[in-house]
C-alpha positions in Angstrom: -42.8 -13.4 -19.7 -40.1 -10.9 -18.5 -38.0 -9.7 -21.4 -34.2 -9.1 -21.0 -32.0 -7.4 -23.6 -28.5 -8.7 -23.9 -26.1 -6.4 -25.8 -22.9 -8.3 -26.5 -20.9 -9.1 -29.7 -20.1 -12.6 -28.4 -23.0 -14.6 -30.0 -21.8 -17.8 -28.2 -22.0 -16.0 -24.8 -25.5 -14.6 -25.7 -26.7 -18.1 -26.4 -25.3 -19.4 -23.0 -27.0 -16.5 -21.2 -30.2 -17.5 -22.9 -29.8 -21.1 -21.9 -29.6 -20.1 -18.2 -32.1 -17.3 -18.1 -35.0 -18.8 -20.1 -35.6 -21.7 -17.7 -35.8 -18.9 -15.0 -38.8 -17.4 -16.7 -37.1 -14.7 -18.8 -37.4 -14.1 -22.5 -34.0 -13.2 -24.0 -33.3 -10.9 -26.9 -29.7 -10.5 -28.1 -28.2 -7.7 -30.1 -24.5 -7.8 -31.2 -23.5 -4.2 -31.8 -23.8 -0.9 -30.0 -26.0 1.3 -32.4 -28.8 -1.5 -32.7 -28.4 -2.2 -29.0 -29.0 1.5 -28.1 -32.1 1.7 -30.5 -33.7 -1.5 -28.9 -32.8 -0.3 -25.4 -34.5 3.1 -26.0 -37.7 1.5 -27.0 -38.2 0.6 -23.3 -39.9 -2.8 -23.5 -37.3 -4.7 -21.5 -37.3 -5.4 -17.9 -33.5 -5.2 -17.7 -30.5 -4.8 -19.9 -27.2 -6.9 -19.8 -24.6 -4.7 -21.5 -21.0 -5.5 -22.5 -18.4 -2.7 -22.3 -16.6 -3.7 -25.5 -19.0 -3.3 -28.5 -18.6 -2.6 -32.2 -20.0 0.7 -33.5 -20.6 2.2 -30.1 -19.0 1.1 -26.8 -21.0 0.2 -23.8 -20.1 3.3 -21.9 -21.4 5.7 -24.6 -24.4 3.5 -25.1 -25.2 3.7 -21.3 -24.6 7.5 -21.2 -27.1 8.0 -24.1 -29.6 5.5 -22.6 -29.6 7.3 -19.1 -30.7 10.6 -20.7 -34.0 9.0 -21.6 -34.4 5.8 -19.6 -34.1 4.3 -16.2 -34.2 0.7 -17.3 -31.9 -1.3 -15.0 -28.5 -2.1 -16.5 -26.1 -4.9 -15.5 -22.7 -4.1 -17.0 -20.3 -6.8 -18.2 -16.6 -5.8 -17.7 -13.3 -7.5 -18.2 -12.0 -9.2 -15.1 -9.5 -6.9 -13.3 -10.6 -3.8 -15.1 -11.4 -1.7 -12.0 -11.6 1.5 -14.0 -14.4 0.0 -16.2 -16.4 -0.9 -13.2 -16.0 2.6 -11.6 -16.8 4.4 -14.8 -19.9 2.1 -15.4 -21.2 2.9 -12.0 -20.6 6.6 -12.3 -22.6 6.9 -15.5 -25.6 4.9 -14.3 -25.1 1.1 -14.3 -27.0 -0.6 -11.5 -24.4 -3.3 -11.0 -21.5 -5.0 -12.8 -20.2 -8.5 -13.4 -16.7 -9.3 -14.5 -16.0 -11.7 -17.4 -15.8 -14.7 -17.5 -18.6 -15.2 -15.0 -20.5 -18.1 -13.5 -24.0 -18.1 -15.2 -25.6 -18.8 -11.8 -24.0 -15.6 -10.5 -25.5 -13.7 -13.5 -29.0 -15.1 -12.6 -28.4 -14.0 -9.0 -27.3 -10.5 -9.9 -30.3 -10.0 -12.3 -32.8 -11.2 -9.6 -31.1 -8.9 -7.0 -31.4 -5.9 -9.4 -35.0 -6.7 -10.1 -35.8 -7.0 -6.4 -34.4 -3.6 -5.8 -36.1 -1.9 -8.7 -39.5 -3.6 -8.6 -40.2 -3.8 -4.9 -41.1 -6.7 -2.7 -44.7 -7.4 -3.6 -48.2 -6.4 -3.2 -48.4 -6.8 0.6 -46.0 -3.9 1.0 -47.6 -1.7 -1.7 -51.0 -1.9 0.1 -49.5 0.3 2.9 -48.7 3.9 2.0 -45.1 4.5 3.3 -44.3 7.7 5.0 -42.4 10.5 3.5 -39.0 11.0 5.1 -37.8 14.5 5.6 -34.2 15.0 6.9 -32.8 18.5 6.9 -33.4 19.9 3.3 -34.0 16.5 1.8 -37.4 14.9 1.3 -37.8 11.3 0.1 -41.2 9.8 -0.9 -41.0 6.0 -1.1 -44.5 5.8 -2.7 -43.5 7.9 -5.7 -39.8 7.1 -5.5 -39.1 10.7 -5.7 -36.5 12.9 -3.9 -36.5 16.7 -3.3 -33.7 18.9 -2.0 -34.9 22.3 -1.0 -38.0 21.6 -3.0 -36.0 20.9 -6.2 -36.3 17.3 -7.7 -33.2 15.2 -7.5 -32.9 12.6 -10.3 -31.5 9.3 -8.8 -31.1 5.9 -10.4 -32.9 3.0 -8.6 -29.8 2.0 -6.7 -29.1 5.5 -5.7 -32.6 6.0 -4.5 -32.5 2.7 -2.4 -29.1 3.9 -1.0 -30.4 7.2 0.1 -33.6 5.6 1.5 -31.4 3.3 3.6 -29.3 6.2 5.0 -32.3 8.4 5.7 -34.2 5.7 7.6 -31.2 5.6 10.0 -30.5 9.4 9.9 -28.1 10.4 12.7 -26.8 6.8 13.0 -24.0 5.0 11.3 -24.9 2.5 8.6 -22.1 0.0 7.9 -20.8 -0.8 4.4 -21.8 -4.4 5.0 -25.4 -3.3 5.8 -25.6 -1.1 2.7 -24.3 -3.8 0.4 -26.8 -6.3 1.8 -29.8 -3.9 1.7 -29.0 -2.0 -1.5 -27.1 -4.4 -3.7 -28.6 -7.6 -2.3 -25.3 -9.5 -2.2 -22.7 -10.6 0.3 -20.2 -8.0 1.3 -16.6 -8.1 0.0 -14.0 -5.7 1.4 -12.5 -5.4 -2.1 -15.8 -4.4 -3.7 -16.0 -0.6 -3.9 -19.4 -0.5 -5.7 -21.3 0.9 -2.7 -18.7 3.6 -2.2 -19.1 4.7 -5.9 -22.9 4.9 -5.4 -22.5 6.9 -2.2 -20.2 9.3 -4.1 -22.8 9.8 -6.8 -25.6 10.5 -4.3 -23.4 13.0 -2.5 -22.8 14.9 -5.7 -26.5 15.0 -6.6 -27.3 16.3 -3.2 -24.7 19.1 -3.5 -22.1 17.7 -1.1 -19.3 18.6 -3.5 -20.3 22.3 -3.2 -19.6 24.6 -0.3 -21.6 24.0 2.8 -22.2 21.1 5.2 -22.2 17.6 3.8 -25.4 15.5 4.0 -23.6 12.1 4.0 -20.5 11.7 6.1 -17.9 8.9 6.0 -17.1 7.0 9.2 -13.7 5.7 8.3 -13.4 1.9 8.4 -17.1 1.5 9.3 -19.6 3.1 6.9 -21.7 6.2 6.3 -24.0 8.4 8.2 -26.7 10.9 7.1 -25.7 13.7 9.4 -29.1 15.4 10.1 -31.8 14.4 12.5 -34.9 12.9 11.0 -38.4 14.5 11.1 -41.4 12.1 11.1 -44.2 13.1 8.7 -47.8 12.1 9.1 -49.7 10.9 6.0 -52.0 14.0 6.3 -49.0 16.3 5.9 -48.4 15.0 2.4 
């Protein structure tokens, strides 16, 4: 059974989450403070972590920062409704998605399944075919190993960031709308007030060096979406 770690000091909420997730095939473990939550998260035996921002002993942001040093386990961050800063900070430091409190438990299940689809792939049928490496300018992305190089140097990306870059590289030289990216990368319906995808684009840009001097890899098409600005080179499997 797939194990999910819930780190939240609200024991009643944790029980409710368990009531909704266990019938969906998940095994729930709940921890109610930051230090113990971090210790369990670092053991790496959970498929996904549901993490509250407000925790005793160690807040959710600091916990996530420390976790991301050693682990890429997907994290769904629980934030207070209306706290846009919390959501932005959470995405910047490595959360895969966020959900404002109070939330509909069915939406929690949907968000978790969307994250797992992004991080675990879409089944054996696709893994039987070796996907091609994509090279665009000085960036090389290998879907088979989920690795990225820039000028031969590894670029460390979260699962969401990798999927975002992959989506842009597949359409290099063409505009990809924000709606398309939200659907493909975040697996949810687009909302014009949701800035999550823009935060993820910003993080990928920084990791590719777009904040430094020189031409940008990813350009904004105002009011539409984003474009990876270099032409794509097709790479044969024997060139790997």
